Each structure stands twice: as structure tokens, then as C-alpha cells.
TORLOFI-643134 format. One line per field, with one value per residue: x, y, z of N, C-alpha, C, CB in turn. Coordinates in steps of 0.02 Angstrom, whole numbers. Glycine has a CB too. Layout:
BEGIN
nx X,...
ny Y,...
nz Z,...
cax X,...
cay Y,...
caz Z,...
cx X,...
cy Y,...
cz Z,...
cbx X,...
cby Y,...
cbz Z,...
//
This chain:
BEGIN
nx 430,362,378,515,552,453,280,223,300,277,174,53,-10,-135,-174,-317,-432,-600,-722,-856,-1011,-1113,-1227,-1285,-1285,-1201,-1053,-923,-861,-796,-675,-580,-587,-537,-406,-351,-358,-263,-148,-145,-115,19,67,40,-53,-156,-156,-218,-335,-341,-462,-485,-590,-709,-798,-855,-837,-971,-1019,-1079,-1028,-893,-893,-928,-817,-720,-764,-754,-621,-550,-508,-502,-646,-622,-503,-524,-517,-592,-552,-586,-577,-486,-461,-336,-180,-134,-238,-259,-189,-269,-394,-365,-327,-448,-521,-459,-340,-207,-211,-247,-136,-36,-87,-81,55,82,118,140,81,79,-62,-93,-37,-102,-92,5,-10,-141,-119,-42,-138,-227,-145,-121,-249,-269,-180,-63,-22,-8,78,130,211,305,329,434,453,505,426,312,175,147,78,154,286,361,335,402,465,356,289,388,388,258,273,369,295,192,264,297,178,115,17,45,35,34,100,115,208,253,422,454,357,393,471,557,523,522,445,305,195
ny -1027,-1011,-1137,-1145,-1041,-1048,-1053,-968,-856,-797,-711,-711,-601,-563,-469,-436,-426,-377,-373,-262,-295,-213,-252,-356,-296,-323,-371,-479,-627,-738,-722,-692,-807,-900,-849,-870,-1007,-1036,-990,-1080,-1194,-1183,-1194,-1090,-1020,-890,-772,-654,-563,-435,-346,-270,-150,-52,-1,-14,-177,-274,-334,-462,-519,-517,-609,-723,-736,-760,-884,-971,-959,-997,-909,-805,-704,-572,-550,-523,-392,-245,-141,-4,90,241,420,462,394,413,402,270,202,245,191,54,43,79,-35,-122,-186,-163,-196,-330,-388,-362,-439,-564,-590,-588,-465,-325,-185,-7,104,151,304,411,544,619,565,607,744,752,711,818,925,887,900,1034,1133,1270,1339,1327,1243,1222,1096,1060,914,831,696,544,430,474,456,333,272,229,255,365,363,363,487,574,542,581,719,748,715,809,925,907,912,1045,1111,1131,1114,1007,1019,931,947,869,808,720,691,701,787,908,1057,1191,1249,1240,1273,1259,1128
nz 13,135,190,205,298,391,420,512,502,383,264,144,33,-78,-217,-304,-442,-435,-534,-582,-649,-752,-821,-745,-625,-518,-424,-481,-419,-464,-546,-445,-366,-458,-478,-353,-349,-447,-382,-275,-347,-366,-242,-152,-26,-6,128,148,54,-58,-129,-273,-348,-443,-358,-187,-122,-80,86,88,-28,-1,102,31,-53,46,96,-17,-48,59,163,306,344,388,328,199,102,44,-88,-158,-311,-310,-321,-289,-249,-122,-35,-11,101,211,178,186,320,381,365,446,409,449,587,578,516,612,720,661,656,788,846,949,913,908,889,723,656,547,517,446,318,294,288,172,78,92,50,-82,-136,-121,-192,-194,-305,-486,-617,-785,-870,-1009,-1103,-1210,-1315,-1394,-1375,-1313,-1324,-1272,-1127,-1013,-1042,-996,-864,-737,-738,-747,-627,-536,-559,-514,-378,-340,-362,-268,-149,-150,-147,-271,-414,-545,-716,-866,-1026,-1173,-1315,-1466,-1517,-1657,-1702,-1660,-1702,-1708,-1590,-1415,-1310,-1313,-1362
cax 457,331,407,585,560,398,216,210,342,261,106,42,-64,-150,-215,-357,-485,-669,-757,-928,-1046,-1171,-1286,-1316,-1287,-1166,-982,-911,-808,-763,-604,-540,-583,-492,-336,-329,-348,-198,-96,-144,-84,92,83,31,-119,-157,-181,-258,-355,-359,-508,-492,-652,-725,-844,-843,-862,-1019,-1001,-1100,-982,-829,-903,-926,-746,-686,-785,-729,-548,-520,-475,-548,-685,-590,-443,-545,-519,-618,-512,-617,-535,-485,-431,-267,-149,-121,-298,-261,-175,-327,-446,-343,-331,-518,-547,-422,-286,-147,-221,-248,-66,-2,-110,-58,125,86,154,105,94,38,-112,-62,-52,-101,-100,48,-43,-199,-92,-23,-201,-252,-102,-132,-314,-270,-116,-59,-16,-8,129,126,277,303,373,444,486,490,374,268,106,140,63,204,354,395,298,443,476,292,278,436,362,201,298,399,240,159,308,299,108,103,-15,83,-1,82,86,161,204,306,482,454,310,423,519,607,499,521,405,238,186
cay -983,-1026,-1199,-1131,-1000,-1061,-1021,-914,-799,-774,-690,-702,-554,-567,-415,-466,-384,-399,-329,-248,-306,-169,-288,-393,-252,-354,-386,-549,-653,-795,-710,-697,-878,-933,-829,-904,-1077,-1039,-984,-1144,-1244,-1177,-1201,-1028,-1007,-821,-758,-593,-546,-365,-350,-207,-142,19,15,-56,-245,-283,-383,-530,-543,-531,-672,-776,-743,-792,-953,-1011,-953,-1022,-853,-775,-647,-507,-546,-505,-319,-211,-82,29,138,309,469,475,336,430,384,198,180,258,140,-11,48,81,-103,-161,-226,-156,-235,-401,-409,-362,-498,-624,-600,-580,-403,-276,-123,51,126,187,376,430,617,643,546,652,808,744,711,887,967,868,926,1107,1163,1343,1365,1277,1253,1176,1073,1028,856,811,631,501,381,508,433,272,296,213,266,415,359,382,559,606,534,624,788,753,716,874,973,895,936,1118,1135,1153,1067,1000,1002,905,960,823,797,677,727,716,841,969,1085,1235,1276,1192,1300,1229,1077
caz 63,199,215,223,358,436,403,560,486,316,250,73,19,-150,-244,-357,-470,-428,-582,-577,-712,-753,-847,-691,-566,-462,-434,-497,-377,-497,-563,-384,-348,-506,-467,-292,-369,-481,-330,-240,-390,-359,-171,-113,1,18,196,142,-14,-69,-186,-310,-387,-452,-304,-128,-128,-24,138,70,-80,33,138,-19,-72,103,99,-74,-54,121,195,354,317,402,286,131,106,-15,-105,-216,-347,-282,-366,-268,-214,-52,4,-1,170,253,162,212,393,402,365,496,381,491,648,559,504,677,757,625,675,861,860,990,878,927,839,667,652,476,510,392,255,286,268,101,40,93,7,-152,-156,-113,-210,-190,-373,-540,-668,-841,-892,-1074,-1110,-1279,-1316,-1451,-1358,-1264,-1330,-1232,-1059,-962,-1066,-955,-801,-680,-743,-731,-555,-501,-564,-468,-309,-329,-357,-205,-96,-154,-150,-340,-459,-607,-777,-915,-1097,-1206,-1387,-1492,-1539,-1728,-1715,-1635,-1750,-1678,-1527,-1360,-1255,-1316,-1414
cx 428,360,478,592,503,336,201,251,329,188,100,-20,-74,-196,-251,-412,-553,-710,-831,-958,-1111,-1234,-1322,-1321,-1252,-1092,-975,-851,-770,-691,-557,-532,-535,-419,-309,-315,-280,-140,-88,-108,-7,113,77,-41,-119,-186,-229,-274,-375,-399,-519,-556,-665,-776,-829,-874,-907,-997,-1020,-1054,-913,-834,-900,-854,-708,-701,-751,-653,-511,-478,-524,-583,-651,-525,-460,-561,-544,-577,-541,-568,-542,-449,-358,-240,-138,-180,-299,-242,-234,-383,-427,-347,-403,-550,-506,-365,-223,-153,-218,-177,-27,-22,-83,14,136,128,110,121,51,-12,-77,-85,-46,-108,-56,19,-102,-176,-72,-86,-229,-211,-110,-198,-316,-203,-120,-56,-14,47,119,197,268,352,374,481,463,432,322,196,94,133,118,276,393,363,340,456,412,277,326,414,303,224,331,347,205,200,309,230,90,70,23,36,50,57,138,153,262,362,478,405,338,475,570,583,499,479,335,234,124
cy -999,-1089,-1186,-1093,-1008,-1020,-962,-851,-772,-753,-678,-658,-552,-509,-442,-419,-416,-352,-321,-256,-265,-205,-326,-352,-282,-362,-461,-574,-711,-781,-715,-770,-915,-913,-862,-978,-1085,-1033,-1050,-1198,-1240,-1174,-1139,-1021,-935,-816,-700,-583,-473,-364,-282,-207,-68,43,-30,-125,-258,-339,-454,-560,-558,-597,-732,-789,-780,-866,-995,-1007,-974,-968,-825,-713,-580,-497,-534,-430,-290,-148,-51,79,207,355,485,414,350,415,310,176,190,207,72,-12,45,12,-150,-202,-222,-198,-310,-427,-412,-424,-562,-641,-593,-520,-357,-207,-66,67,167,260,397,505,646,626,593,721,806,746,782,931,951,898,1002,1138,1239,1374,1307,1294,1201,1160,1037,970,837,745,589,454,410,483,368,292,284,228,315,418,384,458,596,601,576,697,798,757,782,929,967,924,1013,1150,1163,1097,1065,980,982,920,919,823,753,718,746,772,909,994,1128,1265,1222,1218,1271,1179,1093
cz 132,231,241,289,408,419,449,547,416,311,175,64,-57,-169,-305,-380,-459,-472,-567,-646,-711,-775,-791,-627,-506,-478,-445,-457,-409,-516,-502,-363,-394,-494,-404,-308,-404,-432,-292,-281,-388,-286,-129,-92,27,89,195,68,-16,-134,-217,-350,-396,-401,-245,-140,-68,23,119,16,-50,72,90,-42,-16,105,44,-82,9,156,246,325,329,363,213,133,40,-27,-168,-247,-315,-330,-347,-231,-140,-7,22,70,217,241,191,288,417,402,409,469,425,555,633,550,569,718,726,645,750,881,902,961,905,871,785,666,578,466,455,324,242,264,194,57,36,46,-66,-178,-156,-130,-207,-259,-423,-590,-723,-864,-958,-1077,-1184,-1279,-1374,-1437,-1310,-1267,-1291,-1159,-1008,-982,-1022,-885,-741,-679,-721,-656,-514,-502,-516,-396,-292,-322,-290,-147,-93,-160,-219,-378,-525,-663,-828,-985,-1136,-1281,-1409,-1520,-1613,-1747,-1695,-1686,-1714,-1612,-1473,-1301,-1254,-1372,-1455
cbx 443,256,409,618,566,419,159,224,415,276,86,33,-49,-183,-171,-388,-473,-693,-748,-941,-1061,-1158,-1265,-1277,-1358,-1197,-940,-899,-837,-802,-597,-572,-653,-513,-331,-382,-405,-193,-112,-214,-108,117,151,54,-138,-199,-123,-222,-414,-295,-575,-431,-712,-751,-919,-874,-803,-1088,-1033,-1172,-976,-811,-971,-970,-714,-707,-860,-762,-530,-478,-454,-510,-754,-575,-401,-609,-449,-694,-437,-683,-553,-451,-471,-265,-83,-103,-361,-214,-114,-353,-455,-271,-297,-557,-548,-468,-269,-136,-289,-289,-31,-18,-187,-62,169,115,175,126,81,82,-169,-79,-4,-158,-84,119,-67,-239,-32,16,-253,-250,-29,-134,-368,-290,-94,1,48,-77,202,84,310,318,348,484,474,552,406,270,88,201,1,199,352,392,275,510,496,234,285,507,341,154,348,446,191,146,379,342,96,170,-91,140,-46,93,89,151,206,278,544,438,245,456,484,625,428,592,402,184,179
cby -910,-1033,-1254,-1092,-927,-1047,-1072,-939,-819,-829,-625,-770,-482,-635,-352,-532,-372,-397,-355,-176,-382,-110,-337,-457,-237,-422,-363,-559,-676,-815,-642,-656,-910,-916,-753,-897,-1101,-982,-927,-1167,-1236,-1114,-1224,-966,-1058,-776,-745,-531,-591,-317,-380,-196,-177,31,7,-23,-298,-299,-364,-530,-491,-473,-671,-757,-674,-758,-958,-988,-881,-1083,-797,-756,-646,-502,-609,-547,-290,-193,-100,63,140,309,532,538,317,503,403,164,217,327,135,-27,112,127,-130,-205,-202,-82,-218,-412,-360,-298,-500,-614,-551,-644,-368,-281,-132,113,168,153,418,395,651,614,472,656,827,678,664,915,958,791,899,1125,1141,1364,1409,1274,1249,1206,1028,1078,796,866,594,461,319,583,422,224,264,141,293,485,288,344,580,573,460,617,804,693,659,891,962,820,910,1139,1188,1174,1085,948,1063,829,1038,753,864,630,686,654,828,958,1126,1290,1305,1177,1375,1284,1007
cbz 43,191,160,168,339,507,406,630,491,264,291,36,48,-167,-263,-333,-546,-351,-652,-548,-724,-800,-902,-677,-549,-445,-372,-574,-312,-558,-595,-327,-352,-577,-462,-235,-416,-533,-282,-223,-461,-396,-166,-154,59,-30,243,172,-39,-73,-164,-357,-352,-523,-327,-64,-132,-52,204,45,-137,81,175,-80,-85,169,92,-137,-71,107,142,419,348,477,293,108,123,-6,-115,-197,-422,-212,-366,-222,-248,-47,-34,-51,196,242,86,189,418,356,293,530,311,509,680,495,455,717,760,548,637,894,794,1066,802,943,872,599,698,441,576,399,258,352,311,90,73,164,27,-159,-111,-42,-280,-148,-380,-575,-638,-900,-838,-1130,-1066,-1320,-1252,-1470,-1328,-1277,-1403,-1243,-1036,-944,-1137,-989,-788,-680,-815,-771,-536,-533,-636,-478,-298,-387,-413,-194,-106,-212,-97,-374,-470,-599,-803,-906,-1115,-1179,-1426,-1546,-1527,-1767,-1678,-1565,-1805,-1725,-1535,-1337,-1260,-1326,-1382
//
């Protein structure tokens, strides 16, 4: 793609796992280095690396990743696990990802305003009420089988300041009651 439309018009962002090893008390950068090597083998040089971990990836480890993956240090972004996906834009902005992308494409962008995101985070953390919704399904025990339905319920709850609790059971376990599993 970069060859077809020009390198200056493309940006490859790679999301990679940087695992923490409790035994050694450090994050491991080798998996990231290997995944970048695999991308290079098919002709893709990442411009930005988003490093997922259960904790913040230290600056010295980000510098090491940058060095061995041929990516600028400021393009190695630490993305620690969070309890809400709505917190992710703020984490990425706090590390300058938005500015880096704008500069990369020579765009003159105004400062990002995340006040609406901050309001969503506040509303998610402070619901006005709670409702329990029972879900009955044949494959309910599979975590992703009804993912879109569950996420739609969460979004509806968020929009209405309601915390959605889910009560699920398999269809064959249900007899004549549909109110509780």
C-alpha cells in the first residue's frame, strides 16, 4: 500500500503485547521485536508501536523497543490495561499520539478536546440506577457468542446513566421461567 499511494500518505500502526514476567520483575520486549520482524518479512515497517501491557511500559524499555524495531522513541506508545475502553483515547493523547500522527502527515490540527470522552467516563463510573437483564442462549457460556448484544446493552445503559448487570444461562437449562436463570 505504501508503494502504491506513497509512503508519505500511509502510516502503519502496530498493536503489540509486552508481557510482564513476575519471576524476573520486568516486561519482555522480545515478543514485540519478533512481531515487527514478521511484519518486515512481508514488507511492512511499522511507523508507530502501541505496546499493550498490564502495567506502564518503562521509558528504558520503550527506548529499547524503538532501537531494535527501527521506530522513533516518541512513536513507541505504552498502553496499559484499563478498566474501561473509554479511558484509552486519553491515555494515547497523554503520550502525544495524536500530535505525532498530525506531524507525520504535516497536518495543522487543533488541540484535541476530550471533554465529551471525559463525560462518558464519568457517567460510566457514576450511573444513576442499575438494571439486571437476563440473557438466555444456547451458546451463552462462550464469552464472545453474544458480544455484540452485550456491548449494545452496555452502550444503551451508558446513554441512559444505567449500570447493566447481566444474568445469563444456557437455553437447555431453562424450563418454563424466563425471568431468572
